C-alpha positions in Angstrom: 130.8 -51.8 175.5 127.6 -50.0 176.7 126.2 -50.8 180.2 123.5 -53.3 180.4 119.7 -52.6 180.5 116.6 -54.2 181.8 113.4 -54.5 180.0 111.0 -55.8 182.7 108.6 -53.0 182.2 108.4 -53.3 178.6 111.0 -50.4 177.9 114.7 -50.8 178.3 116.0 -48.9 181.4 119.8 -48.7 182.1 121.1 -50.7 185.1 123.0 -49.1 188.0 126.6 -50.2 188.8 126.7 -52.3 191.9 129.5 -53.7 193.9 132.7 -54.5 192.1 131.8 -54.7 188.3 128.2 -55.8 189.2 124.9 -54.3 188.1 121.5 -53.7 189.6 118.1 -53.2 187.9 116.5 -49.8 188.0 113.0 -51.1 187.4 112.3 -54.5 188.9 112.6 -56.6 191.8 111.3 -60.3 192.4 107.8 -58.9 193.2 107.3 -55.7 191.0 108.3 -54.3 187.6 108.0 -50.5 187.4 110.1 -47.6 186.8 111.4 -45.8 188.7 111.3 -48.2 191.7 109.4 -46.9 194.5 111.0 -44.9 197.4 111.6 -46.6 200.7 109.1 -45.1 203.4 111.4 -45.4 206.1 114.5 -44.0 204.3 114.8 -40.6 202.9 116.0 -40.2 199.3 116.3 -44.1 198.8 114.6 -46.3 196.5 113.5 -50.0 196.8 116.4 -52.3 196.1 116.5 -53.8 192.6 117.7 -57.1 191.2 121.4 -57.4 191.3 124.1 -59.4 189.6 127.7 -59.7 190.7 130.5 -58.6 188.5 131.9 -62.2 188.4 128.6 -63.6 187.2 128.2 -60.7 184.8 131.6 -61.4 183.3 130.7 -65.2 182.8 127.5 -64.2 181.1 129.2 -61.9 178.7 131.8 -64.5 177.9 129.0 -67.0 177.3 127.1 -64.6 175.0 130.3 -63.7 173.0 131.0 -67.3 172.4 127.5 -67.6 171.1 127.9 -64.7 168.7 126.0 -62.1 170.4 126.9 -58.5 169.4 128.2 -56.9 172.5 128.3 -53.4 170.9 124.7 -53.1 171.8 123.3 -53.2 175.4 122.8 -56.5 176.9 119.3 -56.9 178.2 119.6 -58.8 181.7 115.8 -59.3 181.9 116.0 -63.1 181.1 119.1 -63.6 183.4 117.9 -62.1 186.8 116.0 -65.2 187.9 119.0 -67.3 187.5 121.7 -65.1 188.9 120.1 -62.2 190.4 119.6 -61.6 194.2 117.4 -58.9 196.1 119.6 -57.8 198.8 119.0 -54.5 200.5 120.8 -51.5 199.0 120.0 -47.8 198.7 119.9 -46.0 195.3 120.6 -42.3 196.0 
């Protein structure tokens, strides 16, 4: 199964792995949608944190989508699911 993507900017960008089986957006936060996310002014080589989804929530989402007949061989677009399940905790992307 391919990794999820996010199309908040109008173009699908791959998500980063986060935590134990979770995913982080590379292109959106609760306030902005741009790719790549801007660099943090006070941290060298780190970008602003993106939306996140824990591994357990992602697994539940996949289970629900599979039951609904969604084809999981194509990347899942998490754009419509961040608001319900995502957070914006600080994390650095190097």
